[in-house]
C-alpha positions, -999 to +999 in steps of 0.1 A: +088+121-211+099+121-175+097+088-157+081+087-122+065+063-098+030+071-113+041+059-147+057+027-133+027+018-112+003+024-141+024+001-164+026-026-137-012-025-131-020-025-169+004-054-175-011-074-146-046-067-158-036-079-193-022-111-180-048-119-153-079-102-167-085-084-134-066-067-106-087-070-075-065-056-048-039-028-047-021-014-016+000+016-023+020+032+005+044+061+004+060+088+026+071+116+003+060+140-024+073+116-051+046+091-041+017+115-049+018+106-087+017+069-077-014+075-055-031+093-084-022+065-109-037+039-085-069+059-081-072+065-119-066+028-126-092+017-100-118+041-114-112+030-150-110-008-144-147-011-133-138-044-117-165-053-091-151-064-058-118-047-065-101-027-037-075+000-040-059+016-010-035+045-010-019+052+023+003+082+031+029+076+058+028+107+079-001+132+082+001+158+054-017+171+024-020+141+001-039+124-027-039+092-006-072+081+008-057+071+042-027+080+063-008+064+091+014+083+116+048+069+107+068+040+092+065+019+124+027+017+116+033+000+082+036-035+098+004-029+118-015-022+086-001-053+069-010-075+098-045-061+100-050-067+063-037-103+067-065-110+092-040-131+112-044-118+148-017-142+160+008-127+136+011-095+156+014-113+189+041-136+175+060-106+161+057-088+195+070-117+215+099-122+191+108-085+194+107-089+232+129-120+232+154-101+211+154-072+235+159-094+265+188-113+249+209-082+243 
């Protein structure tokens, strides 16, 4: 049996569900063909878990044919997605001002 990211994610989600009784949020992001089995495993787990109020998001990094439900243009957009999900609007402005101060100190 060949080990891949899909098998690993499935095992992690099943173990988490066994310990916690419910997995209510999954965010899976990837940028290459090896991530496609991971996306499929998340979708299968989500469909089989029947947990009301549960959310599973598969995000492909880069626009291409994919099993992911969403895509972002490139790796630099990953932080924007995480900030948006956090709901902390100040987080992005703090990160931006920190980046600017680093750029001016060089």
